[in-house]
Each structure stands twice: as C-alpha cells, then as structure tokens.
C-alpha positions in Angstrom: 10.8 59.9 -34.8 12.2 56.7 -36.2 14.4 56.4 -33.1 11.4 56.8 -30.9 9.6 54.1 -32.8 12.6 51.8 -32.6 13.0 52.3 -28.9 9.3 51.8 -28.3 9.3 48.6 -30.4 12.4 47.3 -28.4 10.7 48.1 -25.1 7.5 46.4 -26.5 9.6 43.3 -27.5 11.3 43.1 -24.1 7.9 43.4 -22.4 6.5 40.7 -24.7 9.5 38.4 -24.0 9.0 38.9 -20.2 5.3 38.1 -20.5 6.1 35.1 -22.5 8.6 33.9 -19.9 6.1 34.3 -17.2 3.4 32.5 -19.2 5.8 29.5 -19.7 6.6 29.5 -16.0 2.9 29.5 -15.2 2.3 26.7 -17.7 4.9 24.6 -16.0 3.5 25.4 -12.5 -0.1 24.5 -13.8 1.1 21.2 -15.2 2.8 20.4 -11.9 -0.2 21.4 -10.0 -2.6 19.4 -12.2 -0.3 16.3 -11.7 -0.2 16.9 -7.9 -4.0 17.2 -7.7 -4.4 13.9 -9.7 -2.1 12.2 -7.2 -4.0 13.7 -4.3 -7.3 12.4 -5.7 -5.9 8.9 -6.0 -4.5 9.0 -2.5 -7.7 10.4 -1.0 -9.8 7.8 -2.8 -7.6 5.0 -1.4 -7.7 6.5 2.1 -11.5 6.9 1.8 -12.0 3.2 0.8 -9.8 2.1 3.7 -11.7 4.3 6.2 -14.9 3.1 4.8 -14.0 -0.6 5.4 -12.7 0.3 8.9 -15.9 2.2 9.6 -18.1 -0.7 8.6 -16.2 -3.1 10.9 -16.4 -0.5 13.7 -20.2 0.1 13.3 -20.8 -3.7 13.1 -18.9 -4.2 16.4 -20.7 -1.2 18.0 -24.1 -2.9 17.3 -22.8 -6.4 18.0 -25.6 -7.1 20.5 -28.4 -6.1 18.2 -26.9 -8.1 15.3 -26.4 -11.2 17.5 -30.0 -10.9 18.6 -30.9 -11.3 14.9 -28.6 -14.3 14.5 -25.7 -12.5 12.9 -22.1 -12.7 14.0 -20.5 -9.3 13.1 -17.0 -10.7 12.6 -18.3 -13.1 9.9 -20.1 -10.6 7.7 -18.3 -10.8 4.4 -18.0 -8.1 1.7 -19.7 -9.1 -1.5 -18.4 -7.1 -4.5 -19.7 -7.7 -8.0 -18.9 -5.8 -11.2 -21.7 -6.2 -13.8 -19.4 -6.3 -16.8 -22.1 -6.9 -19.4 -25.1 -5.3 -17.7 -26.8 -8.7 -17.1 -28.2 -7.7 -13.7 -27.9 -3.9 -13.6 -25.9 -1.5 -15.8 -22.8 -2.4 -17.8 -19.7 -1.8 -15.6 -21.7 -1.1 -12.4 -20.0 -2.2 -9.2 -22.2 -3.5 -6.5 -21.0 -3.8 -2.9 -23.0 -5.1 0.1 -22.3 -7.1 3.3 -23.4 -10.7 3.2 -23.8 -13.1 6.1 -24.8 -16.7 5.4 -25.4 -19.0 8.3 -27.6 -22.1 8.8 -28.7 -21.8 5.2 -30.0 -18.2 5.8 -28.9 -15.2 3.8 -28.6 -11.8 5.3 -27.8 -8.7 3.2 -26.3 -5.8 5.2 -25.6 -2.2 4.4 -23.6 -0.1 6.9 -23.8 3.7 7.0 -22.6 6.3 9.4 -25.6 8.5 8.3 -28.4 6.9 6.3 -30.6 9.0 4.2 -33.8 8.2 2.2 -31.8 7.6 -1.0 -29.6 5.1 0.8 -32.7 3.1 1.8 -34.1 3.2 -1.6 -30.8 2.1 -3.2 -30.4 -0.7 -0.6 -33.9 -2.1 -1.5 -33.0 -2.1 -5.2 -29.5 -3.4 -4.7 -30.8 -6.3 -2.5 -33.1 -7.4 -5.3 -30.2 -7.3 -7.8 -27.9 -9.2 -5.4 -30.5 -11.8 -4.8 -30.6 -12.5 -8.6 -26.8 -12.6 -8.8 -26.6 -15.1 -5.9 -29.7 -17.0 -7.1 -31.1 -17.0 -3.6 -33.6 -14.9 -1.7 -32.4 -12.9 1.2 -34.0 -14.0 4.5 -33.4 -10.5 5.8 -32.2 -7.1 4.5 -30.6 -4.9 7.2 -29.3 -1.4 7.4 -27.0 -0.7 10.3 -26.5 3.1 10.8 -25.2 5.3 13.5 -27.7 8.0 12.5 -30.7 7.7 10.2 -33.0 10.4 8.9 -36.7 10.0 10.1 -38.0 9.7 6.6 -35.4 7.1 5.8 -36.4 5.0 8.8 -40.1 5.2 7.9 -39.3 4.2 4.3 -37.1 1.3 5.4 -40.0 0.0 7.5 -42.4 0.3 4.5 -40.0 -1.7 2.3 -39.4 -4.4 5.0 -35.8 -3.4 5.7 -34.7 -4.1 9.3 -32.8 -1.1 10.7 -30.4 -1.1 13.6 -29.5 2.5 14.5 -28.1 4.8 17.1 -30.3 7.9 16.6 -32.9 9.4 14.4 -32.3 12.7 12.8 -35.6 14.8 12.4 
C-alpha cells in the first residue's frame, strides 16, 4: 500500500509540475499578448488621428463650393487645438479641437464630420462658446460640415444657429 501511495504521489507531482510548466508558458504568452495589444492600440490611435486629419481635408475640399459661397477658403482652415491645463475654460486637462478660419477680421469655427449626430451638434455649440472665450472673440459663424447628418441633428443645428453643409440627411 505504501508503494501505491508513493507511486500515486510521484504521478501527482509529475502532473503538478507539468501543469505548472504550462501555466508559466501561458503567463509568458499572456504578457507578450498584452504588450502586443498595447502596441496595437498606440498604432491604431496614431493611424486614426492621421485618417481623421486627412478626412477633414477631403471633406472640406468636397464641399469647397459651398464653403467658398460663405467666404471660406477650405485650404486656409487651420486646426485650433487647446489643452485646458488648469480648467480655466472647461475641465482640467480637456483637449479642445476645432477648425478656425479668420479672414477680413471675421472668425469662423468649423467642425468636420463624416456622420454628424445630435450629440455632435450639441457639443459643437458648447465647444464654440468655450473657444470664443479662449480666443477672446465672438465667432461670426459656426459651421458643421458633414457628409451625412441625422435628421434630428440637422434640426437641432438650425435651432442653435449652426450653419450646416451636408451631403445627405439620415432619417
């Protein structure tokens, strides 16, 4: 009986060692996978930002005629980026981005979207007020340029006095 217990314990020990080796291998793989996912997130974020900038330029060019009718040269729309470090205008650390076009002493604030939703319109209205305070000048016009816009977003933009240039309305 003692031999049986000894053999069973040895088999148990071998099995435990095998499970332990596999767990260690899985732990290494999990660490490698975690590191790779982190690198992928950074790469995708960078790619997304570049695509976002390219998309903005493309949409502005797509609606060049409508913008020019409003006195805006699409190629001269600049990106305004402000980080509210101490929360003076919005929230501490908040990063605000918007297109700005200043010409003949007129200021235009422009948001570009591939698909504008109600929340985008609401945020643009609030962001425009914040940026006006930062720039210490009132915007002559706030515009949203969108390839597609939801119907409720278009209606809300009109209520808020936001000029909208768009390709199609989504019901």
